[in-house]
VEXGU-936384 format. One line per 8 residues: their letters; for each residue x, y, z of N, C-alpha, C, O. Coordinates in steps of 0.02 Angstrom, whole numbers. Atoms other than C-alpha are relative to their C-alpha. Layout:
BEGIN
A) X:Y:Z:X:Y:Z:X:Y:Z:X:Y:Z  ...
This chain:
BEGIN
MRKIAEGD) -3:39:62:5360:3645:2733:34:-67:14:90:-68:41  -29:66:-9:5392:3457:2738:39:-21:-61:26:2:-117  -41:25:55:5522:3368:2633:-18:-73:-14:-40:-109:31  13:70:18:5502:3205:2539:66:-37:-5:118:-7:-18  -60:41:1:5625:3063:2543:27:-5:-70:-10:-16:-118  -31:9:66:5749:3057:2400:0:-74:-18:-2:-117:26  -5:69:22:5755:2898:2296:-67:-34:-8:-70:-90:-34  67:30:8:5567:2866:2301:-46:51:-32:-102:63:-7
VTMEPVII) 35:-56:30:5509:3003:2184:-23:-19:-70:18:-39:-112  26:17:66:5396:2974:2034:-2:60:-46:4:52:-107  2:-61:39:5383:3156:1975:-54:-2:-53:-43:21:-109  57:-3:45:5214:3132:1894:-42:61:18:-60:68:77  47:-54:-17:5108:3290:1881:-66:-31:23:-89:-81:-5  63:25:-27:4948:3264:1981:-56:46:-22:-51:107:-17  58:-37:24:4780:3317:1910:-60:-20:42:-76:-80:46  58:15:-41:4628:3330:2024:-61:37:-28:-59:98:-38
GALILDVH) 60:-33:25:4453:3363:1959:-46:-48:-36:-50:-107:-20  56:36:30:4314:3306:1845:19:-43:-59:58:-24:-103  4:42:60:4301:3160:1726:-73:1:-20:-117:-19:19  69:-12:22:4145:3195:1624:-12:-31:-69:32:-27:-112  20:22:66:4056:3113:1479:-35:58:-35:-88:80:-12  31:-54:39:4019:3249:1351:-45:-29:-53:-28:-77:-87  44:16:55:3871:3234:1235:0:60:-46:-26:113:-29  -7:-55:48:3907:3342:1082:-54:-3:-54:-58:-53:-90
ANPSTAPI) 50:-5:52:3763:3396:971:24:51:-52:27:111:-39  -27:-43:52:3833:3464:807:-51:7:-57:-60:-39:-96  52:-8:51:3696:3537:695:29:12:-70:83:41:-78  -19:-12:69:3708:3538:506:-20:69:-23:10:99:-67  23:-68:13:3611:3701:502:-7:36:67:-1:5:119  5:-39:-62:3586:3840:629:-55:-28:45:-110:-41:21  51:24:-46:3493:3777:786:-61:47:2:-54:108:-3  62:-38:-3:3311:3833:798:-34:-15:66:-46:-73:83
SGTTVPGQ) 32:9:-65:3230:3861:968:-68:-34:-8:-108:-14:-50  66:32:-1:3084:3744:1002:-7:-59:-46:-60:-91:-48  6:57:45:3124:3612:872:70:-30:-11:119:-3:14  -64:32:14:3261:3495:810:23:18:-70:-17:37:-113  -29:-8:67:3378:3513:662:46:-59:-13:68:-91:35  -45:56:15:3482:3381:571:71:13:26:91:70:34  -69:-7:-23:3657:3347:634:26:-65:27:-2:-119:15  -31:58:-32:3768:3228:730:0:8:76:12:63:102
VLFAPGGV) -5:0:-73:3759:3181:914:53:-53:19:45:-112:3  -58:43:-14:3922:3108:980:16:0:75:6:50:109  -26:4:-68:3990:3049:1147:76:13:-3:110:-11:-48  -72:-14:-2:4162:3114:1194:23:3:73:-9:35:114  -28:-8:-67:4269:3092:1350:17:73:13:46:106:-30  -12:-71:-15:4279:3260:1437:11:12:74:27:-33:112  -18:-23:-67:4299:3357:1597:67:34:-3:115:7:-31  -62:-39:5:4433:3490:1617:60:-41:24:109:-49:-13
ARNVAECI) -57:37:-28:4546:3385:1729:17:-61:-42:76:-75:-54  -12:59:40:4524:3228:1625:33:18:-66:80:-15:-88  -30:-22:63:4562:3321:1464:73:20:9:116:2:-32  -69:-21:-14:4717:3399:1540:45:-62:9:100:-65:-18  -39:60:-13:4777:3228:1601:13:-39:-65:69:-62:-76  -9:37:63:4748:3146:1431:50:35:-45:92:3:-77  -46:-38:42:4839:3286:1341:72:-9:24:117:-20:-17  -67:9:-28:4989:3272:1458:27:-69:-19:85:-75:-40
FKLGVRPF) -22:68:16:4996:3084:1430:18:-8:-73:69:-39:-90  -13:8:72:4986:3097:1241:61:40:-24:85:31:-79  -61:-37:15:5131:3219:1245:62:-33:31:117:-5:28  -58:39:-23:5241:3089:1328:16:3:73:68:-23:94  -11:-4:-72:5225:3128:1514:-59:-35:34:-116:-25:15  54:38:-32:5126:3013:1630:-24:36:63:13:41:112  28:-33:-59:5012:3108:1751:-36:-50:45:-49:-107:26  41:40:-46:4918:3041:1902:-66:37:11:-66:95:31
MIGTLGID) 67:-31:-3:4730:3075:1901:-36:-18:64:-39:-77:83  43:11:-58:4623:3096:2056:-70:27:-18:-78:86:-33  67:-19:19:4436:3098:2021:-51:-49:26:-37:-88:72  54:44:-23:4272:3007:2041:-46:-18:-58:-60:23:-102  45:24:52:4158:2901:1931:-49:-50:31:-36:-80:84  46:52:-21:4006:2791:1951:20:-67:-28:71:-74:-62  -9:66:31:3994:2608:1907:-60:-8:-47:-109:-41:-31  57:-5:46:3883:2636:1756:25:6:-71:85:6:-85
GPANVLLK) -16:-4:71:3877:2650:1567:44:59:-18:94:50:-52  -43:-57:16:3946:2828:1555:72:-8:24:119:12:-11  -68:11:-25:4095:2779:1664:37:-50:-44:97:-42:-57  -31:49:44:4128:2629:1551:25:32:-64:78:15:-90  -21:-36:60:4135:2745:1401:63:40:14:110:41:-26  -57:-42:-18:4257:2860:1491:64:-41:10:119:-18:-5  -59:40:-16:4372:2718:1543:20:-48:-56:71:-82:-51  -12:48:54:4364:2618:1381:71:5:-29:104:-45:-39
DWKLSTEG) -66:-9:29:4523:2693:1310:48:35:48:100:62:27  -41:-32:-51:4596:2759:1474:63:-41:12:59:-100:30  -63:37:-6:4780:2711:1482:39:18:62:95:-6:72  -34:-20:-61:4825:2791:1648:-25:-40:59:-74:-77:54  21:35:-61:4812:2723:1825:-70:23:20:-89:81:13  66:-17:-28:4637:2716:1899:1:-1:76:-51:3:108  -6:4:-73:4704:2706:2077:-31:61:34:-62:54:87  25:-61:-31:4656:2886:2112:-73:16:-16:-98:67:6
ILRREEIN) 70:-12:20:4480:2871:2037:-47:-39:44:-50:-100:41  49:31:-45:4347:2837:2168:-61:-23:-40:-89:16:-78  59:26:36:4208:2724:2101:-47:-33:50:-27:-75:90  51:29:-44:4047:2681:2191:-67:-5:-38:-79:31:-86  66:10:31:3873:2619:2145:-43:63:6:-81:79:-40  45:-57:-11:3790:2774:2219:22:64:-36:-13:114:-33  -23:-58:38:3892:2893:2110:-30:-1:-70:-25:-51:-105  21:-8:70:3811:2955:1950:57:34:-38:74:91:-24
TPIVSLVY) -56:-28:39:3951:2982:1825:-20:67:-30:-73:72:-62  17:-67:27:3955:3168:1777:-10:-1:-76:28:-33:-113  15:-6:71:3879:3208:1607:-14:73:-17:-48:108:21  14:-67:25:3878:3371:1509:-26:-6:-71:5:-39:-113  28:-1:67:3768:3398:1356:11:69:-31:-9:120:-3  -16:-63:33:3828:3531:1234:-30:3:-70:-26:-45:-108  26:-13:67:3741:3603:1081:43:54:-31:51:108:-3  -44:-48:34:3855:3690:957:-38:39:-53:-91:18:-77
DINGEVSA) 26:-35:58:3819:3822:827:40:-25:-61:85:-66:-54  -32:26:61:3875:3797:647:73:23:-6:108:1:-52  -70:-22:0:4041:3886:687:43:-38:49:103:-24:57  -38:39:-48:4093:3760:818:2:28:70:35:1:114  5:-30:-67:4054:3874:967:-57:-32:38:-107:-52:8  54:27:-40:3950:3811:1112:-58:50:1:-50:108:19  60:-41:1:3773:3878:1092:-39:-6:65:-67:44:90  35:12:-63:3695:3799:1248:25:-65:29:54:-107:-6
GVAGVDAV) -22:62:-31:3732:3664:1373:-30:-10:69:-53:38:100  23:17:-67:3678:3575:1532:52:-46:31:74:-95:0  -52:39:-34:3802:3505:1659:-29:-34:62:-55:0:107  19:38:-59:3760:3368:1783:63:-28:32:80:-86:21  -66:19:-27:3923:3361:1883:2:3:76:55:11:106  2:-6:-73:3864:3364:2064:43:-52:35:68:-40:90  -38:54:-32:3955:3200:2100:72:21:16:101:-4:64  -69:-22:-12:4124:3288:2088:4:34:68:49:19:108
EKFLTPEW) -1:-36:-64:4083:3404:2234:-18:-46:58:9:-39:113  26:42:-55:3993:3271:2335:49:-55:20:56:-68:80  -39:59:-15:4114:3125:2322:76:10:-3:114:-30:26  -72:-12:3:4285:3199:2282:19:43:60:27:104:55  -7:-33:-65:4318:3242:2464:73:11:20:117:-20:-10  -68:-8:-26:4471:3304:2559:30:-66:23:89:-78:12  -25:64:-26:4485:3131:2639:26:-44:-57:78:-76:-50  -23:40:57:4498:3046:2468:64:29:-28:110:-8:-44
IQRFEHNI) -60:-33:28:4625:3173:2405:61:-12:44:115:-24:19  -56:8:-46:4733:3156:2561:30:-71:-1:85:-81:23  -27:67:8:4753:2970:2525:61:-1:-46:102:-47:-44  -52:-1:52:4870:3020:2385:53:53:15:80:85:-30  -51:-48:-22:4988:3128:2486:67:-14:-34:102:32:-55  -65:17:30:5138:3033:2416:4:25:-72:55:53:-92  0:-22:70:5089:3070:2236:6:76:-4:43:102:-45  -1:-73:1:5058:3254:2273:67:27:23:93:75:-5
SSAPVLVI) -63:-24:-29:5216:3274:2376:57:-2:-49:104:37:-44  -55:8:48:5326:3217:2232:-15:29:-69:24:21:-115  21:-26:66:5233:3304:2090:39:63:-18:52:105:25  -30:-63:21:5320:3439:1986:-52:56:-1:-35:114:10  56:-48:1:5149:3525:1972:-63:-36:22:-73:-95:5  67:25:-16:4977:3499:2048:-51:44:-37:-52:104:-28  53:-36:36:4831:3547:1934:-66:-16:34:-83:-75:43  67:9:-30:4660:3573:2016:-50:38:-43:-37:95:-63
DANLSTLA) 51:-37:37:4502:3616:1922:-56:22:47:-67:-9:100  49:-32:-44:4362:3722:1994:-65:-38:6:-112:-13:37  58:43:-14:4236:3580:1986:2:-26:71:-49:-49:96  -6:24:-69:4302:3533:2159:-38:45:48:-47:105:35  30:-41:-53:4212:3590:2316:52:45:31:112:33:23  -47:-45:-34:4289:3731:2416:44:-38:49:104:-25:52  -39:38:-49:4343:3608:2551:53:-43:-36:110:-48:-12  -48:41:36:4426:3493:2423:55:43:-31:113:23:-32
LEASCKLA) -51:-46:27:4514:3640:2340:49:20:55:110:20:44  -43:-21:-55:4580:3699:2508:45:-57:23:105:-46:36  -40:58:-22:4638:3524:2558:56:-14:-50:113:-28:-30  -50:12:52:4729:3502:2392:56:51:4:115:34:0  -50:-54:-2:4816:3670:2405:44:-5:62:105:5:57  -39:4:-62:4869:3647:2586:49:-59:-2:105:-54:23  -44:58:7:4941:3476:2547:58:16:-46:115:-2:-31  -54:-21:45:5039:3547:2401:48:48:34:109:44:25
AEFNVPVW) -43:-49:-33:5102:3690:2508:48:-32:49:104:-8:58  -44:35:-47:5173:3568:2636:64:-23:-33:117:-27:-1  -57:28:35:5290:3501:2503:27:48:-54:66:27:-97  -25:-50:47:5320:3662:2404:-13:-19:-72:29:-8:-116  20:19:68:5228:3595:2251:-41:56:-31:-91:77:-2  39:-53:32:5168:3729:2129:-71:-23:-16:-82:-80:-37  71:16:13:4977:3734:2110:-25:40:-59:-18:101:-62  31:-31:59:4892:3770:1944:-76:-6:7:-102:-61:11
FEPVSVTK) 73:-2:-8:4708:3823:1962:-32:14:-68:-19:65:-99  36:-8:63:4598:3797:1808:-72:21:16:-108:-18:47  63:-28:-24:4441:3906:1828:-64:-35:-24:-116:-29:9  56:39:27:4322:3796:1721:-55:43:-30:-73:35:-88  55:-43:23:4185:3929:1707:0:64:39:35:71:89  4:-64:-35:4141:4106:1758:-25:-10:71:4:18:118  28:11:-67:4036:4045:1905:49:-36:45:61:-14:101  -45:40:-42:4159:3914:1968:67:33:12:102:17:60
SQRIASIA) -64:-34:-8:4309:4027:1944:3:39:66:57:52:92  3:-39:-62:4251:4123:2098:21:-41:61:28:-13:115  -25:41:-55:4306:3976:2205:73:13:15:102:-18:61  -69:-21:-14:4478:4055:2197:4:35:67:58:39:97  0:-45:-58:4427:4161:2347:39:-27:60:78:9:91  -31:27:-61:4486:4043:2485:68:-30:-11:101:-51:38  -63:34:14:4641:3975:2398:52:43:-36:106:18:-52  -45:-42:41:4722:4123:2307:71:0:27:119:-1:-11
KYVTVVSP) -68:-6:-29:4868:4131:2429:42:-63:-11:103:-61:-5  -36:62:13:4913:3950:2388:15:-11:-74:57:-53:-91  -2:16:72:4897:3960:2199:60:32:-34:76:91:-22  -58:-24:37:5049:3978:2087:-21:27:-68:1:82:-88  19:-18:68:4968:3986:1914:-76:-5:-7:-107:-51:18  70:4:21:4792:4025:1851:-2:9:-75:41:42:-104  4:-4:74:4734:4009:1670:-71:17:-21:-104:-23:-55  68:-19:18:4570:4105:1649:-4:29:-71:45:53:-98
NQDELIAM) 13:-43:57:4492:4174:1492:-18:69:30:-20:77:91  10:-68:-27:4450:4359:1506:-62:5:44:-61:43:93  60:-3:-42:4274:4331:1577:13:-31:68:-10:-5:119  -17:32:-64:4341:4212:1710:48:44:40:43:48:101  -46:-46:-34:4481:4336:1748:-39:55:36:-24:71:94  39:-54:-30:4355:4475:1780:-39:-26:60:-41:7:112  39:29:-56:4247:4362:1890:46:-13:60:26:0:117  -47:13:-54:4399:4310:1992:22:64:34:27:68:95
AKTLCARN) -21:-65:-28:4456:4490:2014:-55:30:43:-42:57:97  56:-27:-39:4283:4544:2072:-8:-38:66:-23:-7:117  6:41:-61:4280:4400:2197:54:19:51:41:23:111  -56:-14:-45:4451:4444:2269:2:72:23:33:87:75  -5:-71:-17:4427:4632:2272:-66:30:23:-67:84:52  67:-22:-22:4239:4648:2304:-18:69:-26:-57:105:6  18:-63:31:4229:4799:2190:-16:-13:-74:20:-50:-108  22:12:69:4138:4805:2024:32:52:-47:-3:93:-76
IFHPIKPE) -35:-50:40:4271:4904:1931:34:-31:-61:72:3:-97  -34:35:54:4326:4774:1804:-50:-16:-55:-108:-34:-42  45:11:56:4253:4754:1631:36:-39:-55:93:-22:-72  -31:37:55:4288:4626:1494:2:41:-64:-33:92:-70  -5:-34:65:4336:4680:1319:-63:-13:-39:-85:-71:-44  61:7:38:4182:4711:1214:14:-32:-68:69:-25:-94  -11:33:66:4157:4611:1052:25:47:-54:66:27:-95  -21:-46:52:4180:4766:948:73:22:9:103:52:-35
EDKLSPED) -70:-17:-14:4352:4788:1030:46:-60:-14:104:-60:8  -36:62:10:4408:4616:971:64:9:-40:109:-34:-37  -58:-11:43:4536:4690:851:54:43:35:100:67:3  -49:-39:-38:4632:4780:989:69:-33:-5:75:-94:-12  -68:26:-1:4821:4762:990:12:-36:67:-24:-24:115  -16:33:-64:4899:4649:1124:14:50:56:-5:38:113  -13:-52:-50:4958:4808:1213:-64:28:28:-71:38:88  64:-28:-23:4781:4877:1219:-40:-51:40:-72:-33:89
VFCALRPA) 33:53:-38:4711:4709:1277:29:-4:70:-9:-8:119  -32:3:-65:4838:4704:1417:-20:60:43:-36:52:102  20:-60:-38:4798:4883:1469:-71:-5:25:-86:15:81  70:7:-20:4612:4843:1473:-8:-50:57:-49:-40:102  6:54:-50:4637:4686:1579:48:9:58:43:-28:107  -52:-9:-52:4782:4750:1685:-28:8:71:-2:-24:116  24:-7:-69:4678:4806:1836:-22:-67:31:-8:-80:89  21:65:-26:4602:4632:1853:60:-46:11:62:-82:61
ILVLLENG) -61:41:-8:4771:4547:1827:37:19:63:60:-24:100  -35:-23:-60:4848:4655:1963:-33:-24:63:1:-41:112  34:25:-59:4714:4604:2087:20:-71:16:32:-88:74  -19:70:-11:4756:4421:2062:72:-4:26:86:-42:73  -70:2:-22:4944:4453:2080:7:27:71:47:1:111  -4:-30:-67:4918:4561:2234:-30:-45:54:-16:-36:113  30:47:-48:4818:4421:2315:41:-64:7:18:-112:38  -46:55:-12:4964:4301:2307:11:-47:-58:57:-88:-55
IKVVIVTL) -10:43:59:4944:4215:2138:64:23:-35:74:83:-46  -66:-18:27:5116:4209:2058:-1:14:-75:33:60:-98  0:-5:73:5077:4189:1872:-72:-1:-25:-112:-44:-5  67:-3:30:4921:4238:1774:8:-8:-76:40:32:-109  1:12:72:4899:4164:1600:-71:12:-24:-116:-28:-8  67:-17:24:4750:4246:1515:-6:-26:-71:29:-4:-116  9:28:67:4689:4145:1366:-46:46:-40:-98:67:-16  36:-48:43:4626:4253:1222:-27:-31:-64:-38:4:-113
GSNGALLC) 26:34:59:4563:4122:1100:48:6:-59:107:-8:-52  -41:-6:60:4626:4155:924:52:55:5:96:61:-38  -49:-54:-10:4722:4305:991:58:-21:46:99:21:65  -57:24:-38:4840:4196:1093:-10:3:75:-64:-15:101  3:-1:-73:4878:4222:1277:46:54:27:97:71:-4  -43:-45:-38:4949:4347:1400:32:-39:57:-1:-77:91  -35:30:-56:5081:4289:1524:22:57:45:62:100:25  -13:-55:-45:5090:4403:1676:22:-25:69:0:-78:92
SKGNPSKA) -25:21:-65:5182:4395:1842:35:59:34:44:112:4  -47:-45:-33:5283:4487:1972:70:-26:-14:87:-82:7  -67:24:16:5460:4476:1907:-1:-57:-50:-50:-66:-86  -7:55:47:5519:4325:1809:-48:-56:15:-44:-86:68  50:52:-15:5374:4202:1793:29:-70:8:2:-110:45  -30:66:-7:5489:4052:1774:26:-11:71:20:-66:99  -25:6:-69:5568:4088:1944:-58:-9:49:-49:-41:101  58:6:-45:5394:4100:2022:-23:-72:7:-50:-91:59
LNINRKFP) 23:69:-2:5359:3918:1979:41:-44:47:13:-87:82  -43:36:-47:5508:3849:2075:-9:-76:-4:-19:-109:47  7:72:9:5494:3674:2001:68:-33:9:116:-17:-26  -62:38:-12:5626:3557:2069:-4:-67:-34:-40:-112:-10  1:63:36:5656:3418:1943:49:-48:32:108:-31:41  -43:48:-35:5725:3263:2028:13:-63:-42:48:-108:-20  -11:59:40:5721:3138:1885:55:12:-51:63:69:-74  -62:-11:38:5877:3110:1779:-10:12:-75:31:45:-105
KSGEIFKR) 6:-3:72:5808:3098:1602:-56:46:-22:-108:51:11  52:-42:29:5712:3221:1496:-32:-38:-58:-1:-81:-88  37:35:52:5581:3165:1372:8:32:-69:50:76:-79  -5:-21:70:5553:3194:1187:-17:73:-9:16:107:-49  18:-70:8:5468:3363:1207:59:45:19:76:92:-17  -57:-40:-22:5615:3433:1305:54:1:-53:79:54:-70  -55:4:48:5742:3372:1179:-15:40:-63:28:75:-90  18:-34:62:5647:3440:1029:-4:76:10:25:114:-29
VQLTCSPN) 13:-72:-9:5593:3609:1099:63:37:23:73:94:4  -62:-32:-22:5759:3645:1184:46:17:-59:84:65:-56  -41:-13:60:5841:3636:1012:-27:59:-41:12:96:-71  30:-51:44:5718:3754:926:-19:64:35:-26:116:3  20:-59:-38:5670:3875:1065:52:14:53:53:-18:106  -56:-13:-45:5822:3950:1150:-24:17:70:-65:62:79  22:-12:-68:5801:3943:1339:24:66:28:1:87:82  -28:-63:-26:5899:4106:1360:-31:62:-31:-9:118:-17
RFSEPGLS) 27:-58:36:5790:4217:1251:-31:51:48:-26:111:36  34:-46:-46:5693:4291:1398:32:-3:69:-3:-8:120  -35:7:-64:5826:4285:1534:37:63:20:86:59:57  -35:-61:-17:5875:4467:1548:-2:12:76:-52:-6:108  -5:-7:-73:5930:4515:1726:-58:36:33:-77:19:89  54:-39:-31:5791:4640:1757:-62:-39:17:-102:-18:57  60:39:-11:5661:4503:1754:-1:-32:69:-54:-56:91  -3:35:-64:5718:4435:1922:-28:43:57:-38:17:112
HGSSLFAM) 24:-44:-54:5653:4585:2021:-72:-17:17:-117:-11:-25  66:23:-20:5504:4523:2120:-53:54:2:-113:38:-1  49:-53:-4:5422:4694:2130:-21:28:-68:-64:71:-72  14:-25:67:5418:4721:1942:-59:-38:-31:-65:-98:-21  55:32:37:5263:4687:1838:26:-22:-68:55:18:-105  -23:29:62:5300:4573:1693:-62:-19:-41:-109:-47:-15  55:20:44:5184:4549:1543:27:-15:-69:69:21:-96  -23:22:65:5210:4457:1381:-60:-27:-40:-107:-55:-11
HFSTVPAK) 53:26:43:5099:4413:1233:27:-56:-44:79:-49:-76  -15:57:44:5105:4244:1145:-56:-5:-51:-115:-11:-32  51:5:52:5015:4237:979:-14:-73:-16:23:-117:5  16:67:23:4932:4085:902:28:-9:-71:57:37:-100  -16:12:71:4967:4004:734:-65:-18:-35:-111:-45:-4  63:13:36:4833:3987:598:-21:-73:6:20:-118:3  26:68:-8:4720:3836:620:-63:-8:-42:-99:40:-55  62:17:34:4582:3748:523:-48:-25:53:-49:-84:71
VKKLTGAG) 40:14:-60:4453:3755:661:-59:-45:-15:-99:-32:-61  59:43:3:4329:3613:682:-47:15:59:-108:18:50  38:-19:-59:4273:3655:858:48:29:52:109:20:46  -43:-36:-46:4337:3755:1006:5:-32:69:50:-14:107  -5:32:-65:4301:3645:1158:63:-43:4:81:-76:-45  -61:38:-9:4457:3566:1228:63:40:-12:117:19:10  -60:-39:15:4575:3702:1167:34:26:63:95:19:70  -30:-26:-62:4599:3783:1337:30:-55:43:82:-46:74
DCLVGGTV) -26:57:-39:4621:3613:1420:66:-25:-29:111:-42:9  -63:22:31:4755:3565:1294:55:52:7:114:34:10  -51:-50:-15:4842:3731:1320:30:-13:68:91:-10:77  -25:15:-67:4854:3689:1505:40:-66:-1:95:-69:27  -33:65:3:4900:3507:1469:68:4:-33:117:-25:-8  -63:-6:35:5035:3552:1345:52:38:40:111:21:40  -45:-39:-42:5109:3681:1462:25:-40:59:85:-40:75  -19:39:-59:5108:3566:1614:45:-59:-20:94:-73:15
ASLSDGLD) -43:54:23:5182:3420:1515:70:25:-12:119:-8:6  -65:-28:16:5324:3532:1457:37:21:63:97:10:69  -31:-18:-64:5357:3603:1630:25:-62:37:80:-62:64  -19:61:-34:5361:3427:1700:60:-34:-33:97:-71:-1  -55:29:37:5485:3378:1566:64:42:5:116:21:-20  -60:-40:-11:5604:3519:1614:6:64:-39:56:100:-31  -3:-63:37:5565:3661:1494:-20:58:46:-54:48:96  20:-58:-41:5546:3838:1563:-71:21:-19:-100:-7:-66
LFQSLAVG) 70:-18:10:5378:3925:1570:-12:30:-68:-65:20:-98  9:-31:66:5405:4024:1410:-4:-54:-54:-49:-53:-96  1:55:47:5447:3869:1310:-63:-42:8:-94:-63:-41  57:44:-15:5309:3771:1395:-65:30:-25:-107:-6:-52  62:-31:23:5173:3898:1356:-4:-2:-77:-58:-9:-105  0:6:73:5226:3895:1173:-23:-69:-21:-61:-76:-69  24:68:14:5201:3706:1174:-74:-5:16:-112:-38:-20  71:1:-18:5034:3732:1262:-44:30:-54:-97:3:-71
IASAKAAV) 38:-32:53:4973:3850:1126:1:-43:-63:-49:-47:-99  -3:46:57:5033:3729:992:-47:-59:10:-78:-83:-37  45:56:-16:4936:3590:1080:-73:22:-7:-115:-17:-30  68:-26:8:4780:3700:1084:-19:4:-74:-76:-9:-92  14:-2:72:4795:3724:896:-19:-70:-26:-66:-77:-65  16:68:20:4797:3535:873:-70:-20:23:-105:-57:-11  65:17:-27:4642:3523:982:-57:29:-42:-106:-5:-55  54:-31:38:4537:3646:880:-6:-30:-70:-57:-23:-103
ESDDNVPP) 2:32:66:4582:3550:722:-24:-72:4:-25:-108:-46  23:68:-11:4516:3388:797:-75:-1:16:-103:48:40  70:8:-18:4339:3322:819:-7:-17:74:-62:-13:101  2:21:-70:4384:3266:996:24:57:45:56:104:22  -25:-49:-47:4417:3366:1154:76:0:2:108:53:8  -72:9:4:4594:3298:1148:14:-41:-63:-17:-93:-72  -13:38:62:4666:3241:979:18:-72:15:48:-86:67  -19:71:-10:4686:3052:959:75:-9:11:95:-53:49
EFNLDFIT) -72:0:-12:4873:3085:950:27:68:-19:-3:105:-58  -35:-62:19:4993:3231:941:60:-17:-43:101:-60:-25  -58:7:42:5116:3239:798:54:47:28:48:108:21  -49:-42:-33:5272:3300:889:40:43:-48:67:95:-28  -32:-44:50:5348:3366:728:-40:64:-8:-12:119:-8  44:-58:8:5198:3481:705:0:42:64:4:104:60  1:-37:-63:5192:3527:890:64:40:8:62:98:29  -64:-35:-7:5377:3572:889:4:59:-48:26:113:-28
DDAELVYS) -2:-54:49:5363:3675:730:-46:57:20:-26:116:17  46:-52:-21:5210:3768:793:24:36:63:17:97:69  -26:-30:-61:5289:3796:964:57:49:-17:62:102:14  -54:-45:20:5441:3872:878:-28:66:-28:-2:120:-14  32:-60:27:5328:3993:782:-28:44:56:-20:105:55  29:-38:-56:5236:4043:941:55:32:42:51:91:59  -54:-24:-43:5397:4061:1041:37:59:-33:53:109:-1  -37:-52:35:5485:4165:908:-41:63:-7:-14:118:-13
GARMLLAH) 43:-59:7:5334:4280:894:-21:31:66:-56:81:66  19:-27:-66:5315:4309:1082:31:69:9:89:81:-8  -24:-69:-7:5330:4492:1128:-8:23:73:-59:11:104  3:-29:-67:5371:4578:1292:-44:63:-3:-34:106:-46  41:-60:-4:5238:4705:1338:22:45:57:16:106:53  -19:-37:-60:5305:4756:1508:49:-43:39:35:-102:50  -49:42:-35:5459:4699:1603:28:31:63:55:-6:104  -36:-30:-56:5519:4824:1731:-43:49:41:-17:81:87
QSML) 41:-51:-33:5373:4931:1789:-21:-21:69:-42:-78:79  21:15:-68:5336:4939:1975:-75:-11:1:-112:19:-38  72:14:-7:5167:4870:2028:-34:52:43:-96:51:49  31:-50:-45:5140:5017:2146:-36:53:-40:-65:99:-10
């Protein structure tokens, strides 16, 4: 492990992955196969990594984005209101800016979609990523999304490992989540939904023994959900991943790890001042609530459930990205993982109440209040059981 020089540290979380122009088709009535229906068609900045970076920035922490775009109309749309550095964004004439077209149902769920994102794999190369060694070496967290090629994922993880930087892997989709196979030993945190969790477990264990929760089982208690998903969670932990955050939509999230998940992150903050999120959340969410001594045992399986707060849902895309963004922003600002995940879930609530993938702005009063509700309602499911 290499060390970085003191005194030249920016401590910006680094986000590597896709910047995508989303085309959202919102029907006024239920879509009908083979014909059109009335509705709205809107352009929206998107891409998991881009959404995460924007969310982090709007919560008061400045991230550094590494990605790729063409020199074309879609790229101009994406960069029109971009307030972060473009130093890490590779732009060339021969790159076609990634575009994803999504058709929603009348409930705000994605009904169908087509993704043209080949440029991310083709042009976001290990060589381009390695140019930003300094940024990665000083980052509190490195977030990588599964739109990257296997080689780019491996290069990012190995570079982070040299400097002991925690790596957060965002699975993106069921198919792309399987790219965890070659990097699991480097990854600190993963944030799959249950389908991505099952796909990742099957990839790492090569046995078809894992099954997602069926729709009719949607009303299961958090304990029952954890029991159903536990075999898949264990596979990820046994393959070297330190923390597994399973997103459950309106049912919240599971936080699972070996021993205390906050200790697994090992974030070394080197900057002197904390931001607004830290100051607000530290006052309302006691940092000592989940600090019992037994949690430090590395061989113990830890599981906790974080519930959501009621939301007036407009659409669901962007919620998972804002959960990651809110959590990473809070970690970078000095909050522990429990506090940070509560902020992440509060940020996801703001996202589903917005027409955009990331809300135009976050009201920190609302975020703090919602985070307090999530944090106070968090429940331990398992804290001392051996993984054997």
